[in-house]
N, C-alpha and C positions, 0 to 999 in steps of 0.2 A: 538406475546404473549399481552396480553393488561390485563390493569386492572384497577379499576374503585373506586377511594382514595376522597371517600364523604358521611357527614349524613347531609347534608346540609338541604335537602327537611324535613326533621323532625324536626328540629332544626328553620326551618325558620315557620313551621305551628305552633309548641310553641309557636314562639313570635307573630303573628297573635293570637292566643287564649287571650295571656296577652296585646295585645291591643285596645281587641275588648271590656272592659268593658268604658276604659273612652272613648273610641269614642262614645261607645252608651249616656254615662252621657253627654256630650260635646252636641250629637245629640240634645237629649232633650231640654237642657237648651236653645240652640241658634236658632230651631226653633220655640218654644214659646214666647221666647223675639222677634224673627225678625215680626211675627205678632202682637207684639204692636208696636212698632218701625216704622214698614208701616202704621198701622192706624192713630197714631199720625205723619206720617209724609204728609200724604195724608188732614191729618185735618186742619195741620198749612201752609201747601205748602208749608215746608221746602226743601229742594234740599240735604242739609248734610244730614239728617235725612233718606230723599231716598234715598240716593248715600249711605246712611251705611249698609239701611234697606236691596237695593238689594245684597250690597257687604253679608251680615249677611244672604240673601237666596240661593247667589252661597256658602257660606260656608256650611248651610246644605245639600245643592247635593253631597258638595263632601266629609260630614262627612260619608252620605247615601252612597255613592260609595264607601270608603273608607269600612266601613262597609260589605256591597256586595262582594267586591274584597276577603277581608279577609274569612268571610263566606264562598262563591263557591271556592275559595282555598284549605278550612277545609275539604270542603265536596265532592271534585272529587274524582272518583274514576273509571275515563277511564282510560284504559291501552290505549288506542290513544293516550291521553295525555300525555307524555314524562315527561315533565316535570309540571304536574298537569295546577291551574290554576293560577299560581302564574301570568304569566304578566298582570291580569285583573287589578295589585295593578297602573301599569306603565298606562295603559291605564285608568285608574283613573283618575290620578296624570295629563294625558295630556289633559285631558276634561276639566278637574277642569281648569285647564291654559287658555285652550282656552275660557271660562265661565267668568272667570275674568277678559280675555282681551273685551270682550264683555261688562263688566259691567261696566270697566277702559274709554271705548269709547263712550256710552251712557252717564257718568256723566259728562265727557270735552264737549261733544255737546249741554249738557241741560246748562253746566254752561255758556257757550259760550250765549246762546240766550237771559238768564238771567239777561246778565250783562249791558245792553240795558235798561231794564227796571226791576229792583230786587224787587219782589212781596216784601206786606210788612211783614214779621214773628214774631210770638210772643216767644220771648226769653226763657221765662216763662217754658211754658210746655218742650221744645226743653231740656233746662238744666236737668232735673228733667226726660227722659227719657235716655238723654244720659247717665245720672252716673250710672242709673240703666244697662245701655246697658254694661257702662265699669268693672262694678263688675260683668256680666253675662260673657264677653270675658276673666276675668283674670283667674274667674275657669276654663273655656275650655283651656285656655291658660298651667294653670298649670296641666291640667288634659296628657296634649298631647306632656309636655316636653321632658317625658321621649322616647316615641314614635318616636318619629322624630329624635332620633338619627342613629333608628333601621331599617325605613320603611320609603323609598322615597313615599308611600301614603300616610305613616304618617304625614311625612313631610308637605307635600301638604294641609293637612288642618289645621296644625299647624300656618303655615306660613298667609292661608286665617286669622284664628284667631288669631295673631296677628298685621294684617295690619288692620283689624277690630279693634282692641284692639287701635290703634294709631288712625283710622276714627273715633270710640268715644271719643276718647281724641282730636281731630278737633272740635268735635258737642259742645262741650262744651265749646272751646275755642270761637266758633264762636256766640254762645248762652248769656255766658258773655258779649262780646261784643254788642250785640244785644240790651240785657237786660237795658246793662246800659248804652249805649250811642245812641240806636236806629240808627245803620248806619248798613242800609241796605245790600251792599255791602257784608257785614263778609258771610252770607252765602252761595252764589254761592261760593263765593273765597276760604273757606273749602272744597265745595263739588268739584272743580277741584286739588284742593293740595291733596285730599281723592285720585281721577283717577288717578293722575297721580305719586303719589307716589305708588300705586298699580300693575303699569306697569314693573318697571324693573324686579319686584319679580317674578312677574308672569313670565317673560318672561327665566328666572333663570329654572325656575320648569319645564319649558316645552323645555327647552334645555335640563336637565337632562332626561325626561323622551324621546327623540328621540333618543339621546344616548345611555341611553338602548335598544329602540328596532329595532336601527341601527345594535344593535352589535358591538358596538365600543368599544376597550378595556379599562375598568375600568381608572375612571381620576386618575394622575401621575404614572399609569404602563404605564410603556417604553417596548414594546411586545419582542424588537430588542435587548434590555439588557437583557431583560429573557433569550433570548432565548442563547444570551453568555454562558450566569451561569447554564444553563443546560449542555450545550455543555462541559463546561470546569469541569465539573465535572467528577470525578475517573470511567473509564469505560464505558464513553459516548462518541463512533468516531464522532458521526452529529444527528443534531436536523431537521427535517423538520414538513411541515404540521402544525405547532402551532399554535393554534386559541385561544384566551381569550377575553370573553367577561363576562354581565353582564345578569343571566335571571332575576333576580329581586331585590329587595335592600336585598343586604346582601348574598347573593347568586351567589357568581364569579367562572363562570366555562372555564376550561380549556381544550381541547385535544390535542394531538400532537402526533405523530411517533421521538423516540430514536433510532440510529442504534446501537448495540452496539459493544465496543471494541472487537477483538478478543479473549483477556483472561479473558472478563468482567461475573459477576455472575450475572445473571439477575435480582434477587428478588433485591440485595442490590444494582442495578443501581435503580431500581423500587422505592425501599424506597427515598432514596437521590434526586428523583428528586421530589417525592408527598411533602416529609420533606420539599425541598425548597422551592416548589410553595404554601405550606400551609403558613409555618416559615418567609417567607419572603413577602411574596406577599397575604397571609392573602386570596389563591385563595384554597377551600379545597373541591370543585367537580371537581377534574381534572380524564379523560381519559387516561393514557397513553400505545401506544400500545412497544412495544420493539421488534427489530425486528435485526438479525445476518445482516452482511452488506452483507452477499452473496444475503440474499430477494430482489427479483425483484418487486419495487415498480410498481405499476401499475399508471401511470398520473393522479392525481387528480387536476383538473379544477379550484377548490378552494384554 
């Protein structure tokens, strides 16, 4: 006998709808300003501006993929996709991380090339563009703040905007130094600093996405401990084939077999197990099969 205790599919779709509007606004603002920053960066020859524009470009791609993932997840009606298209969110976050790694690598390489002979970059246009860029980043940052707590996909876009916001601050600092002192090394130094700042945050995002794709248990959750807690519940004789994994942000899932004690009442045991998973471990989508001790279980290689 089995039971599926879960209503997270609907809640995940509702969360997606809630995240779409702030993502859409942030996408429009970032795309428009990326073009401005790229144009001025090419005109002035500023590596700091170009690296920030490239970073903004990955913001645009990331925000676009986040929007696409949410839209497709809500629109999916294919019965063959038993979990809908929720994994698109994780794939978008992973692609985002790979793109950021590429941008960071390019910026660091270009900075290294420029240290031998830094170009003469005008500080005032850099300063004006970076200040407006900071304002755009602040607006997008504020829009995505709430969604980043619920969705890995939105968190990826949020982290990009956050690091890009600090990148804008770096460009402002470089522009002020160049404008007031004429020290040309400020531009490649700040460009390299932006590249180095991106890397550890990008690695963390990629690690989170890979963890979900590999169906590892959610961070901080000890599967052995959960199994022991279930086994200790009244009416439970044994537990086997317990699997706990994350489908997408906010949707942790569990399956398992619970062997009933001789005098146990099935529904009471089932309620205790699903309540424990939901209340103690926030696993709200659980499919539990209850079976008598006499049931002969076929060997499961997983």
